[in-house]
N, C-alpha and C positions, 0 to 999 in steps of 0.2 A: 783718159785713165792713166795715172802715173805708174812708174815702175814699182814704186813702193806698194801700191794697191794690188799689183799683179805679180807679186813675188812668187806665188805658187805656180802660176802658169809659166813664168819665165824660167824657174829653176827645176821644175819637174823633170824635164829631159836630162839635165845634168846629173841628177840623182839616179834617174833610171839607167843611165850609162854604167853606173856602179852597181846595178841590180838592187837598188833601194827603192821600194815602192812607197811613195809619199801620199798624203791625203790632206785635205784642207782643215784648218783649225780656226776657231773663232777668236775674237779679241780677248776673251776670258781664259784662253789657253785650253779650252775643251774642244775635242774633235767635232767638226761640223756635220758628221755623218754617223749613222749607225753601222755596226759591223766593220769598223775601221781596222780591227785586228786581222781581218782576212783579205784586205785589199792587196791585189797583185799588181804587176807592172802594167797589164792591159787596163785594169780598172783605174789605176792611178792616172794613166793618160786620158781616159774618159773624164775623170773628175777634174783634170786641169782645164778642160774645155767648159765643163759645167760650172765650175767655181773660178772662172777666169779672173774675177776681181778680188780673190782672197789674198790678203797680205801676209798670212801666216800658214805654215804647214808643218807636218811632223811625220815621223815614221816609227815603226815598231822595232825595238832592239831585239837581238836574238839571232837565231840561226839564219833566218831569211835575209836580213840586212847585213849579217856578219859583223854587227857592232854591239859592243857593250860600253855603256857610258858610266863613268864615275861621276856622280852628281855631288859636287862639293857645295853644299847649301849654305854658304856664307861668303861675304865679300872679302874676308880676311885672306890676303895673299899668302901669309905664312902657313895657314891651314892647308892651302892648295899645295904649297911647296913641300910640306911634310907628307901629304898624301901621295904626291908624285915620287917622293923619296921612298915610300913604302912599296908602291905598286908599279913603279917604273915610269920613265918619261915616255911621252907620246908626241908625235908631230902635230896632232890636231887638238887645239884647245878652243873652246867656244865660251864667249862671255854672254851670259843671259841678259834678259831685259832688266832684271833687278841687280845686275852687277855681280852675279855669282858665277860659278864655273862648271863646265862640262868637259871632262877629259875623255876622248874617244879611244877605245882599244878594240882589237880584233876579238870577236866573240869566241869563247872557248868553253861553252857550256854553262856559263854563269847564270844562275837564276836571278830573279828580281828580289832585292833585299832592301828593306826600309830601316834605316838607323841600325845597322848590324853591329856597330862598335859603340858601346855606351860612352856618352860624353862627346861624341864626334857627330857633327851635322853633315853626315855623308851617307848617301844611298848608292846602291849598285843597281843600275838599270840594265838588267840582262834579259833573259827570256821573259816575254810578256810585258816588258817595260816599254813605256811610250815617252818619246822625247821630241821637243820642238827643234826644228832644223834651221840653221842660219841660211839666208838673212831674213828670217821671219820678223814681222813687226806686229806687236800686240798693243793693248791699251796703255801699258806702262813702259814701253820701250822696245828695243830691238835686239834680236839675237844676232851675233856676228862672230866671225872667226877672229880670235885674238892671236892665234898662232896656227900657221899652216892653212890648207885649203882642201878642197875635194881632190886636188891633184895628188895629195899625200895619202889618199885613202888606202891604196894597195900596200902601203908600207906600215900600216898600223901594227903595233906589237901586241902580244897577248898580255893581259893584266897579270901582274905578279901578286900572289896572295901570301901574307905572312902568317904568324901564329894567331892573328886575329881573324882567321877565316870565319865568315858568317855562319852562325848556327842554323840548322835546318828549320827550326821553329820560328825564325824571324820573318818568314814570308807573311804577306798581308792576309788577314783573316777573311778578306773578301775574295781571295783567289778562286776563280772558277764559278763564282755565284751567278745565278740567273734571276730573272724576275720571279717573285713569290718565294724566294729562298731566304728572305729576311735581310736584304741588303741594307735597308735604311737603318734598322736597329744595330746591325753589325758595324756599320760605318760610324754611327753615333758612339758606340762603345769603344771603337778604335781611336777616334780623334779626341774624345773628351780628356783623357789623361795628358795627351800632347798639348791640348789647349792650355792646361794649367801651367805647363812649363814655358810655353810661348809667352803667356801673359805675365808670368813672374819675371821673365827676362826683358820685358818691355817690347815684345814683338807685336805684330799686327794681325788683324783678321785675315789679310791676304796670305800671310805665311801659313795659317791654318787651312785656307782653301787649297794651297799647293799640296799640303800633306793629304787632304781629303781626296784631291784629284788623283794622286798617285795610288791611293788605295782603290779608288773607283776604277782605275784603268786595269786593275787585276781581275775585275769581274768578267765572266764569260759574256754577260750582257750588261754593260755599264749603265748606270743611272743617267738621267738627263742632267744638264748643268743646273737647271732650276731645282731639282731634288737635292743635289749636293749642296748648293748654296743655302737652301732652307735648313738643312741639318747643321751646317757650319754656323749659320746665324743663331740657331737655337743654342748650340754648345757655347758659342762665344758670349752670348747674352748671359747664360748661366754662370760662366766663368767670371765675367765682369761683376756680377751681382753676388759673388761668393757662394753660389749654390752648386758648383760643380764638384760633387763628391764621388764621381764615378770611379769605382775600383780603388777607392781610398779608404783606409781604415784608421786614419789618424784620430778621429773622434768617434764616439759611439753614436748610435742612431738618433737618440734623443737630443744630443748636443748638436748634431748636424741639422736636425729639424728646427730647433730653436734658432740656430744661426740663419737658416733659410727664411725664417719669418720675422727677422729682426726689424724689418721696416713695414711689416704687413700684419699688425696684431689682430685686425678684424678677421682675416682668414684663419689665423691660428685659433682665435676664440671659437669660430664656427666649427673648425675641425675637432676641437676638444669637445664641444657640445654634441656633435654627431657621434663621436666615439662613446660618450657616456650614455646617450639616449637611444642610439640606434644599434650599438653593439655590432655584431656581425650579421645584421639583417640582410637578407638578399636584395631588398629594395626599400627605398625610403624617399621621402619628399624633403625639399628645402624650400617651402612655400613662403609667400610674402608675409604671412602672419608673423613670422619670426621677427621681421623688421619692426612691426608695430609693437610687439611685446618688449623689444629691446630699445624702443624709442630711437630706432635708426631710420634714416631715409631708405626707401626701397632700393635706390641706386647703390647705396652703401652695401646692402646685403648682396645685391647682384654682383658687385665687384669682388666681394669676398668669395662668393660661390664660383665665379669665373676663375679666380686665382687657384682654388683647389682643383678645378678641372684642368687648368694649365699645367699645374705641378704633378698631375696624375694621381692625386690622393683619392679622387672620386671619378666616376664615369657616368655619363647620362645614358640611360638604357631606354627611355621613352620620352618623347617630346610632349609638351603640354597640349591639351586638347580641351574642347568645351566640357566644363564640369570636372576636369581632372588636371591637377598640376603635373609638371614633369616629374619623372622618377629617376632616381640616382642609385648607385650601388658602389661598393668598394671594388677595386679592379679585379679581385678574385678572393676566394676564401683564404688562400695563402697570404694574399695582400692584406686582408682584414686582420689576420693574426699578426702580421708584421707591423701593422699600424697600432697595435695595442688593443684590438677588439677580440673578444672571445665569444664562443657560442653561448656561454652561460649568461651573457647579458642581452641576448636576443629578445626583442620586444614584439608583441603581437598587437596589431592595430584593429580597433573596433570603432566604427563611426557612430556617434551619438547625436549629432546634429549637423546642420549644413557646414558649420565652420569649426566644429570641435571634434577631436579624436582622443581616445584614451588608449594608453599602452599598458599592457598587463604582462608581468613576468615575475615569478617567484623570487628571482635573484637580481632583478633589474636595479642598477645603481641609480640613485637620484641625483639630479643636477640642481644646484642651488647658487647661481651666480647673482642672485638678487634681481632676477628679471621675471619672476612669476613662475618659472619652471621648477620642477622638483618638489612642489607642494603635494603632500600625500592627500589623496582623495578617498573619502569613505566608500566602501563597497556595500551595495544594498544587500546582497546575499553571497558573500565570497565563498568559493568552493574550498578555499584553503586560507587559514588565518594569516599565512605568510605572504599572501598576495598583496602587492602594493600598486597603487594607481598613480600615474603621473600624467597630469593634464597637458596635452600637447596640441594646441589649436593650429590648424593648417588651413589657411584660407585658399580659396580658388583663385586662379590668376585674374587680374583685372580684365574686364571685358572692354 
């Protein structure tokens, strides 16, 4: 086993001498254990034996380690020089695996802040902040002391703050969150606007993962690496496809919607059909009979249906069973209204044969895309002359 692979086991005692409790980290820069925020010196020593082959390790910034890190998230040395000019020089500088910079200071009550200064790719890793320690080696490179060493630890100065002192509301929205507190959705909303900026500047998915990991580390119970990666992949895909409109009001809803379907007209056609024919119905079908009526292959309908599910326009509330197609619904009544559906267009379903259903509503709008739908059907004995019937065949799933 090489020294590189055993970095945690070899360096844990040196950090422990400075009262810094370290813990193992995976190659993806995520902690290898749960509850790493609470690891003490004794637990750190035990982990060094258990994870003897770990090549990367880290520690929590703040009062226990007595360290605050100025995270200069760029390789530009001029940005680093300007930051040191504002906050004071320090004897310990660490170069990260991606060629960026960590400047160590003596902790003086600083909280953890993400991008506190607009326009500057700089974070403050104070209380509750997590940082990888040199000489950790991860998948993309190695963390190493660029200036100073652990021998300079006791001479660390306090970070100076200028007029750009971080505002209190710049803390991560995931701060203190636990399981079932909505961590996934909160992280999604936190990183989506950042993803647009990263993509516009020619950045990479890995940069977004770094931002997501920093937010995740603020959780009282952080999510697993797989959960964070799944969220980042979803946001990054939306951003690359031009569908990332989270917290952005540059375009109105319909403009954003049309843009998101620019390369998927089938799904857009199906969505508009459902809006007109289903209204704000609490449940509806999207059965294979639609494909036959529109002269589509059923795989084509399935793809359009899956796309609407993926984008969150509809949700499946019941799986298909013998003699009954799957049932779908709008995400919520509020969601139905936001999608352009109103209660006035709600349709009632009545089965008239094995494969045909009629929808009755005094104010139901008719659909006429030239596909057989929206043709008014005569009523045998209408209760109200304003009633209109729209034939809507819905076939059972193929056996």
